[in-house]
N, C-alpha and C positions, 0 to 999 in steps of 0.2 A: 464301732461303738458296741462294745458287748451292752446286754441287758443287766449285767451289775453294775456297768459301770454309770448309767443312769438310775440305779438305786432300786431296782426290778428285781425280783428273785427270781433266781434261775431255777428251775424247775425240773428233777429227772425224769426222763423218760424213762418206762418200763413198758418196751413194745409188748413182751413176753404175758403181761399181764391184761391184757385190753384185750377185746372182742378181734377175730380173725379178720381181716379184710375179702376174704372168699368163704365166709360165711353166711347161707340163706338166714332169712328171718329176724323177727326183732327179739331177744330175749334178754334182761336183765338178770345179770351174775354180777356179783363182787369180783373183785379182781382177784382173789385168788382160786374161786370158782373158775374164771376166764383162763388162769393158768393153767388150771386140771383139764378144761376142753382142749386146751391148744396141745398139752401133751397127748392128750388122747386121740386126736388129729394126726399128729406125726406117726403114732402107735399102730393107726387104724391102717393108713397111708403104707407103713412096714410090713404090716399083715397083709393086705390084699395084693397088694404090687406083684410077689413072687410068683402069683398063681397064674397070670398069665391071662385073664381073663378077654372074651374075644365080645364085642357089640355088635350086633349082626341084626338085619331087619329081612322081614318084617317085623316090628316087634312093637314094647312100648316107646313112649314118647322120653322116658327117663329112667333110668336105671339108677339104683341104690346100691352101693358096695358097701358093706362094713363086716366090723367083726364082733359086733355085740358089745362094744365100748360105747354105746348111746351117740356116736356120730358115723356120718356117714359120706364117704364122697359120690359124690352123684357127676353122674354121664347125662346131660339133657342134648337129644339129638333137633338139629334147627334144619337139615335139609333130610327130608322123609318121603320116600323109603330109604334107608342106606342102602347103596346098591355095591360098597366093599366094606368090608368089617374093619370096624377098629380096634386095633390088639393092644393093651396093655402090656403085651409084653416088647413091646416097641420100646426101645433103651433111650430114645430121645424123647417120646411122651414120656416114661418112668421119670425121667430128669426133670423132667419140669412137673409134674405134679408133685416129687418130694420137695422143689424148689419152693411150691405154692405151699405144701405141708409145713417147711421150715419158714417161712417166713413169715410172721403176723401182718406184713402190708402189702401183700400181695393179693392183686387182686383177681378174681375167677378169670380165666382163660379160653381162648377158643384154638380149640387142633381142628385143624383145616389139611384136609388131605384129597383127594381125587375123588369127585364124586362123594363128599360127605364133610358136615361139620358136627362138631362135638363139642359142648362147654362143659368146661370141669369147675367143679364149686365143691363147697363142704353143707353139708347140713345135719344139724343136733334134733335126731331122732327119738331122744331118750333125756330129755332134760336132768333128771333127774341122778338117772349114772353119768351122765357128760359131767358133772359138776363134781361127782366122786374123786379124790386123787388115786391113781395110780398105787398099786401094791409096790415094795419095796424091790421085788425080783424083777416087775414091769419097766421100773425107773433105772434100776440097772443094766437092762437089756437096751433101753432106751438112750442112756448116756453114754454106757460102757463103763462108767466105775462103780465101785461099791463103796460101801458106807452114807454117811449123810449125802444128803444131794443139796446142792444150792444151786440158784439161778444159773450163778457163771457155770456151773456143770454143762449146762444142756444148749446144744448148739441150734442155734433157731434162723 
């Protein structure tokens, strides 16, 4: 039996306008601001992954990788010191990170490899910047469309 059959209204879900499940911290934003944060997460991931950063030890317990958009991809090391480096040039790891960025319901994930374990999640490092919408040029690059952008144009 559907909810509509018992007289309850069906509330459409808008996951692209909610807090990302892999986002650390407790910050209050409006639904539109969450949409901006989620877009910035995708833009950050698309900007930093091509560089193929390598996480090596000994070093800090966590690394914040960001592209000055107010959000960061965080790599937190759970087995220290790292005996083998963790490279973001790894295609399988890049795919996992992109999947996490594009799906607002995706939880943080652990990347396990020989002699290492690294957790990946997102963090808002500048709330004022993160809540701002991206410029039209950045949205065009993110969605692959020109002109006005609707929620349907963005692949989450």
